[in-house]
C-alpha positions in Angstrom: 87.0 91.5 75.0 90.5 92.0 73.7 91.9 89.1 71.5 94.3 86.9 73.4 97.8 86.6 71.8 98.8 83.5 70.0 102.4 84.4 70.6 104.2 86.7 73.1 104.3 89.8 70.9 105.4 93.3 72.1 101.9 94.2 73.4 101.8 91.0 75.5 105.2 91.8 76.9 104.1 95.2 77.8 100.9 93.8 79.5 103.0 91.2 81.3 105.3 93.9 82.8 102.4 96.0 83.8 100.5 93.1 85.5 103.7 91.9 87.2 104.4 95.4 88.6 100.8 95.6 89.8 100.9 92.2 91.4 104.2 92.7 93.1 102.9 96.1 94.4 100.0 94.2 96.1 102.2 91.4 97.5 105.4 93.3 98.3 104.9 93.5 102.0 103.7 89.8 102.2 106.9 88.7 100.3 109.0 90.9 102.5 107.5 89.3 105.6 108.7 85.8 104.6 112.2 86.8 103.6 114.6 84.8 105.7 117.2 83.6 103.2 120.0 84.4 102.4 119.6 87.4 104.8 116.5 87.9 106.9 116.3 91.6 106.1 112.7 91.7 104.9 113.2 93.4 101.5 112.8 90.7 98.8 109.3 91.8 97.8 110.4 95.5 97.6 113.5 94.6 95.6 111.5 92.5 93.1 109.0 95.4 92.8 111.7 97.9 92.1 113.4 95.6 89.6 110.2 95.0 87.6 109.4 98.7 87.8 112.6 99.5 86.0 111.9 96.8 83.4 108.3 98.1 82.8 109.6 101.7 82.4 112.1 100.5 79.8 109.3 98.8 77.8 107.1 101.8 78.1 109.9 103.9 76.7 110.1 101.7 73.6 106.3 102.1 73.0 106.6 105.9 73.6 109.1 106.0 70.7 106.5 104.5 68.4 103.6 106.8 69.5 103.8 108.9 66.3 103.9 105.8 64.0 101.3 103.3 62.9 103.1 100.2 64.1 103.9 98.7 67.5 107.4 97.8 68.5 108.9 94.5 67.4 108.9 91.8 70.0 112.7 91.7 70.0 112.8 95.4 70.9 110.3 94.9 73.8 112.0 91.9 75.4 115.4 93.4 75.1 114.2 96.6 76.7 112.6 94.6 79.5 115.8 92.7 80.2 118.0 95.8 80.0 115.6 97.8 82.3 115.6 94.9 84.8 119.4 94.8 84.7 120.1 98.4 85.4 117.3 98.6 88.0 117.9 95.3 89.8 117.8 95.5 93.6 119.1 93.0 96.0 119.9 89.3 95.6 116.4 88.4 94.3 116.1 91.3 91.9 119.5 90.5 90.4 118.5 86.9 89.8 115.2 88.0 88.3 117.1 90.3 86.0 119.2 87.4 84.7 116.1 85.2 84.3 114.5 88.0 82.1 117.7 88.4 80.2 117.9 84.7 79.5 114.3 84.7 78.2 114.9 87.8 76.1 117.8 86.2 74.3 115.5 83.5 72.9 112.2 85.5 72.5 114.1 88.0 70.4 114.4 85.2 67.8 110.8 84.0 68.1 107.9 84.4 70.4 105.7 81.4 69.8 105.0 78.5 72.3 108.1 76.6 71.4 110.4 79.6 71.8 108.8 80.5 75.1 109.4 77.0 76.4 113.1 77.2 75.3 113.3 80.8 76.8 112.2 79.5 80.2 114.9 76.8 80.1 117.5 79.2 79.0 116.5 81.6 81.7 116.8 79.0 84.5 120.2 77.9 83.2 121.5 81.5 82.9 120.4 82.3 86.5 122.2 79.2 87.9 125.4 80.2 86.1 125.2 83.7 87.5 125.0 82.5 91.1 128.4 81.5 92.5 127.1 78.8 94.7 123.5 77.7 93.7 121.3 76.4 96.6 118.2 74.2 96.2 115.0 75.4 97.7 115.4 78.9 96.3 114.2 80.9 93.3 116.6 78.9 91.2 114.7 75.7 92.0 111.4 77.3 91.2 112.7 78.6 87.9 114.1 75.2 86.9 110.8 73.5 87.8 108.8 76.1 85.7 111.0 75.3 82.7 110.7 71.6 83.1 107.0 71.7 83.5 106.6 73.7 80.3 108.4 71.2 78.1 105.5 68.9 77.7 103.2 71.5 76.1 105.0 72.5 73.0 102.9 74.2 70.3 100.3 75.8 72.6 101.3 79.1 74.1 98.5 79.1 76.7 99.4 75.6 77.8 103.1 76.3 78.1 102.5 79.4 80.3 100.0 77.6 82.5 102.2 74.5 82.9 105.2 76.8 83.8 103.1 78.6 86.4 101.7 75.5 88.0 105.2 73.9 88.0 106.6 76.9 89.8 103.8 76.8 92.4 104.4 73.2 93.1 108.2 73.7 93.4 107.7 76.7 95.7 105.5 74.6 98.1 108.4 72.1 98.4 111.1 74.7 99.2 110.8 74.4 103.0 111.7 70.7 102.7 114.8 71.5 100.7 116.2 74.4 102.7 116.2 73.9 106.5 116.1 77.6 107.4 112.8 77.9 105.5 111.4 74.9 107.3 112.3 76.2 110.7 110.9 79.6 110.0 107.7 78.1 108.5 107.9 79.9 105.2 108.5 79.3 101.5 111.3 81.0 99.7 110.6 84.7 99.3 112.4 85.0 95.9 110.6 81.9 94.6 107.3 83.4 95.8 108.1 86.5 93.8 108.9 84.5 90.7 105.5 82.7 91.0 103.9 86.1 91.1 105.7 87.2 87.9 104.7 84.0 86.2 101.2 84.5 87.3 101.2 87.9 85.6 102.5 86.2 82.4 99.6 83.7 82.7 97.1 86.6 83.0 98.7 88.5 80.1 98.5 85.4 77.8 95.2 83.8 78.9 93.3 86.8 80.3 92.7 84.8 83.5 94.3 86.1 86.7 95.5 83.5 89.3 93.1 83.0 92.1 94.0 85.0 95.2 92.9 83.3 98.4 91.8 85.4 101.4 94.4 85.9 104.2 94.4 86.2 107.9 97.8 87.7 108.3 100.8 88.9 106.3 101.1 86.5 103.4 98.9 83.8 105.0 95.3 82.6 104.9 94.0 80.0 107.3 93.2 76.7 105.6 92.9 73.3 107.3 95.0 70.5 105.8 96.2 67.1 106.9 93.5 66.5 109.5 93.1 70.0 110.7 96.6 71.5 110.9 96.9 75.0 109.4 99.2 76.3 106.7 99.4 79.7 105.2 98.2 80.2 101.6 99.8 83.1 99.7 98.8 84.4 96.4 98.1 81.7 93.8 97.4 79.1 96.5 101.0 78.2 97.2 101.2 76.7 100.7 103.4 78.3 103.4 104.0 76.0 106.4 102.5 77.1 109.7 104.6 78.9 112.3 106.1 81.7 110.2 108.4 83.4 112.6 107.7 87.0 113.6 110.7 87.2 115.9 114.5 86.8 115.6 115.9 83.8 113.8 119.0 81.8 114.6 122.0 82.0 112.2 122.2 78.4 110.8 125.2 77.3 108.8 123.2 76.5 105.7 122.1 80.2 105.6 125.7 81.3 105.8 125.7 81.9 109.6 125.0 85.5 110.5 126.8 86.5 107.4 129.1 89.3 106.3 128.5 92.9 107.4 127.8 94.6 104.0 125.7 94.2 100.9 127.5 95.7 97.9 125.7 96.3 94.6 126.9 98.2 91.5 126.6 98.3 87.7 129.8 97.6 85.9 131.0 98.3 82.4 133.7 95.6 81.7 134.8 93.0 79.2 133.7 89.4 79.6 137.2 88.2 80.4 137.5 90.8 83.2 134.3 89.6 84.8 135.5 86.0 85.1 138.4 87.3 87.2 136.0 89.6 89.2 133.8 86.7 90.1 136.7 84.7 91.5 137.9 87.6 93.5 134.5 88.5 95.0 133.8 84.9 95.7 136.9 84.8 97.9 135.7 88.0 99.7 132.2 87.0 100.7 129.0 85.2 99.8 125.6 85.6 98.1 127.6 86.5 94.9 125.5 87.1 91.8 127.0 88.6 88.6 124.5 89.0 85.8 124.5 90.7 82.4 126.7 90.7 79.3 127.6 92.7 76.2 129.8 95.0 78.3 127.2 95.8 81.1 127.0 93.8 84.3 125.1 94.0 87.6 127.1 92.9 90.6 125.7 91.8 93.9 127.7 90.4 96.9 127.7 90.2 100.7 131.2 91.0 102.2 132.9 92.2 105.3 135.2 94.5 103.3 133.0 96.7 101.2 135.9 98.7 100.0 137.7 95.7 98.6 134.5 94.7 96.7 134.3 98.1 95.1 138.1 98.1 94.3 137.6 94.7 92.6 135.1 96.3 90.3 137.4 99.2 89.6 140.1 96.8 88.5 137.7 95.0 86.3 136.1 98.0 84.6 134.0 101.0 85.5 131.6 100.5 88.4 128.8 103.1 89.0 125.5 103.3 90.8 127.3 101.9 93.8 125.1 101.0 96.8 126.5 99.7 100.1 124.2 98.6 102.9 125.5 97.7 106.3 124.0 94.7 108.1 124.0 94.2 111.9 123.3 91.1 113.9 120.8 91.4 116.7 120.0 88.3 118.7 121.1 86.1 115.8 118.8 87.9 113.4 120.4 89.7 110.4 118.9 93.2 110.0 119.7 96.3 108.1 121.2 99.0 110.3 118.7 101.7 111.1 119.5 104.7 113.1 116.8 106.7 114.9 114.9 108.5 112.2 115.7 112.2 111.9 112.7 114.6 112.2 113.0 116.0 108.6 115.0 115.6 105.5 115.0 116.8 101.9 115.3 114.5 98.9 116.3 116.3 95.7 116.7 115.2 92.0 119.7 116.8 90.3 120.9 116.7 86.7 124.6 116.1 87.4 127.1 115.0 90.0 128.3 118.5 90.7 124.9 119.6 92.0 124.6 116.3 93.8 127.7 117.2 95.8 126.4 120.7 96.5 123.0 119.4 97.8 124.6 116.7 99.8 126.8 119.3 101.6 123.6 121.1 102.4 122.2 118.0 104.0 119.9 116.7 101.3 119.6 113.1 100.0 120.2 113.2 96.2 119.1 111.3 93.2 121.1 111.9 90.0 119.0 112.1 86.8 121.4 111.0 84.1 120.9 112.3 80.5 118.2 110.1 79.0 117.7 108.1 82.2 115.1 109.8 84.3 114.7 108.2 87.7 111.8 105.8 88.3 109.4 106.2 91.2 111.2 103.2 92.9 114.5 105.2 92.9 112.8 108.1 94.6 111.1 105.9 97.2 114.5 104.3 97.8 116.0 107.8 98.3 113.2 108.7 100.8 114.0 105.5 102.7 117.7 106.4 102.7 116.9 109.8 104.1 115.5 107.9 107.1 113.3 110.7 108.4 109.8 111.0 109.7 109.2 114.0 107.4 110.5 114.5 103.9 110.3 117.3 101.4 110.7 116.0 97.8 112.1 118.3 95.1 111.8 116.6 91.6 113.3 119.6 89.7 111.7 118.5 86.4 108.2 119.0 85.2 108.4 115.6 83.5 108.9 113.9 86.9 105.7 115.3 88.4 103.7 112.0 88.2 106.7 109.9 89.1 107.4 112.0 92.1 103.8 112.0 93.2 103.7 108.1 93.0 106.9 107.9 95.1 105.4 110.3 97.7 102.2 108.2 97.9 104.2 105.0 98.3 106.3 106.5 101.1 103.2 107.8 102.9 101.9 104.2 103.0 105.1 103.4 104.9 104.4 106.0 107.5 106.6 108.8 106.2 105.1 112.3 106.0 106.0 113.6 102.5 105.5 117.0 100.9 106.0 117.3 97.2 107.2 120.8 96.1 106.6 120.9 92.4 110.0 122.3 91.3 110.4 122.3 87.6 114.2 122.9 87.3 117.4 122.4 89.3 117.8 126.1 90.0 114.3 126.1 91.7 115.4 123.2 93.8 118.6 125.1 94.9 116.5 128.1 95.8 114.1 125.9 97.9 116.9 124.1 99.6 118.6 127.5 100.5 115.6 128.5 102.7 115.0 125.0 104.2 115.0 125.1 108.1 114.4 121.7 109.7 113.8 123.3 113.1 110.6 125.1 112.2 107.2 123.6 111.6 106.9 121.2 108.7 104.1 123.1 107.0 105.8 126.4 107.5 109.0 125.0 106.1 107.2 123.6 103.0 105.5 126.9 102.4 108.8 128.8 102.5 110.5 126.3 100.2 107.6 126.4 97.8 107.6 130.2 97.8 111.3 130.3 97.1 111.0 127.9 94.2 108.0 129.8 92.7 109.9 133.1 92.9 112.7 131.6 90.8 112.5 131.8 87.0 114.5 129.2 85.2 116.2 128.8 81.9 118.6 126.4 80.1 120.7 126.4 77.0 120.6 123.5 74.6 122.0 122.8 71.1 119.5 122.0 68.4 120.0 118.5 67.0 118.0 119.1 63.8 116.0 121.7 61.9 112.7 122.4 63.5 110.0 125.0 64.3 110.1 126.6 67.8 108.2 129.3 69.6 111.0 131.6 68.7 111.1 130.7 65.0 112.8 128.0 62.9 116.1 126.7 64.2 118.8 124.9 62.3 120.9 121.9 63.5 123.7 123.3 65.7 121.9 126.5 66.8 122.0 127.3 70.5 118.5 127.5 72.0 117.6 129.5 75.0 114.6 128.0 76.9 112.9 130.2 79.5 110.5 128.5 81.8 110.4 125.5 79.5 109.8 127.3 76.1 112.3 128.2 73.4 112.6 132.0 73.6 116.0 132.7 72.0 117.8 131.2 69.0 121.5 132.1 68.9 124.8 131.2 67.2 126.9 130.6 70.3 126.4 129.9 74.0 127.7 133.2 75.4 125.7 135.5 73.1 122.5 133.4 73.7 123.1 133.4 77.4 123.3 137.2 77.5 120.1 137.6 75.6 118.4 135.1 77.9 119.6 137.0 81.0 118.4 140.3 79.6 114.9 138.9 79.1 114.8 137.3 82.5 116.1 140.4 84.3 113.8 142.8 82.5 111.2 141.9 85.1 113.6 142.5 87.9 115.7 140.2 90.0 118.1 140.1 92.9 120.2 136.9 92.3 121.4 135.1 89.2 122.4 131.5 89.5 124.6 129.9 86.8 125.1 126.1 86.7 127.8 125.1 84.2 128.1 121.7 82.5 131.4 119.8 82.7 132.6 120.9 79.3 131.9 124.6 79.7 135.0 126.7 80.5 135.2 129.0 83.5 135.7 131.9 81.2 132.0 131.8 80.3 131.0 132.2 83.9 133.4 135.1 84.3 132.1 136.8 81.2 128.5 136.4 82.2 129.2 137.6 85.8 130.8 140.7 84.4 127.9 141.2 82.0 125.3 141.1 84.8 127.4 143.3 87.1 127.7 146.0 84.4 124.2 145.9 83.1 122.1 145.1 86.1 123.0 147.0 89.3 122.4 145.4 92.7 122.1 141.9 91.1 124.4 139.3 92.6 125.6 136.2 90.7 126.5 132.8 92.0 128.2 130.0 90.0 128.1 126.2 90.4 129.6 123.4 88.5 126.9 120.9 87.6 129.2 118.2 86.2 127.9 115.8 83.6 124.4 117.2 82.9 122.2 117.4 79.8 122.4 121.2 79.3 125.7 123.2 79.0 124.2 126.0 81.1 121.3 126.4 83.6 120.2 129.8 84.7 118.0 130.9 87.6 116.8 134.4 88.5 115.2 135.0 91.8 
């Protein structure tokens, strides 16, 4: 049996993230089912899962960086990675608040990870979350976080006792949320965000004590029949937190304390801005709408707000700094029930991962839903699942375009299948293979036939990329020096050159030696058009009957991508 930690070291943080992700994965649909505040759009569990997935991936990246060493990461590195991952991957109102809670904890735990520091971290987290919300409301996740912190105060010096007290305090506070927020009481549910926080604290309890919270059996989504108070029935979700009977399955009214039927749009984005600019941004967004949460610091912020004028919310971010990863969701009101707008699903769609915004535009014009893999920021499975949902189709072909994303894409496909979407994963290993597959996509033919054609087109495309060596190292083509240009063919270094143009010519010669009909060149944003012109002429003169097409890839990792089919 593994030794239980006396403090919250990096390994314990990693275990906590893993267990929290696993628990939210089990309980996601149950939490979604009780989501009635601030918008009854049934996505709180999903948003929390995606937020923790991003946090867990960031922690795993820290451990991966230490794989070749003999020591584990420092606790400070692990908790900061956890907080940063949650911040950049936060989804929805609940995920944004959870990101701030984790950030508040990380600020204290980076200085010490014993019982006393953990108790202080919980208090700092609760305070930070309240400060991030423009208009805090009792009976929500904020109430649950505060109760957890207060309960942990009396057990200083004992890590296990602090965590157990925080968990039990959160459970008790969650049970009282229907009494504090009328919309919850009428719907017969506890607060969904608070329920998610109890799940995350339950995972912390398991990571520290080795004992998982008891999961009671259920008779329906998020509920298990249990007689109380002389025979009446309440629902018992994970951890035994009571949910009042009568959870509504149908439309809800739009009460004033829930903000009425609310604004039309949810706007979310990451923002690079100075602190003083964010204070002005908060004031402006608060005047535009509600459910405003701005979290972060040190130049990076996550902004969440519900507004009627989505453009004005984005413009406010532009005035404050540089917004990116902008997501706008339109709400509609149906019989007094706020729902996310859903058109009739299309029969088939393609979801494609691309290395830069240039190819994203190209693939979007071709009708695909795109996910941009930023340099050093590969998409998590939650982002791919989110893209599959955005495609809003009964059948989806997924093109990961990176061998390293194989397992991530497979997990996303499996998750989407559980939601009723038929997903085929074409194992494309490079963007040029994805372009070839997308070029032969025909949504009007049979699904299996279409997938076979796209797979064949991708498989018939050899791929290469040019990269600049960062340091001296041994490669399959020999020893390279820092600054050398490397030509990688089908993932292996095949050519070492002094400049991009000469190396590209050598790579093309090797690839076309086995034949080919079409060369695809994808240029990075800093590569001049003259390079494309020179390579086109080189192919035309040296390889008769071979056509060349050129695309601008925008901000991508490699200065040049090459495909031959």
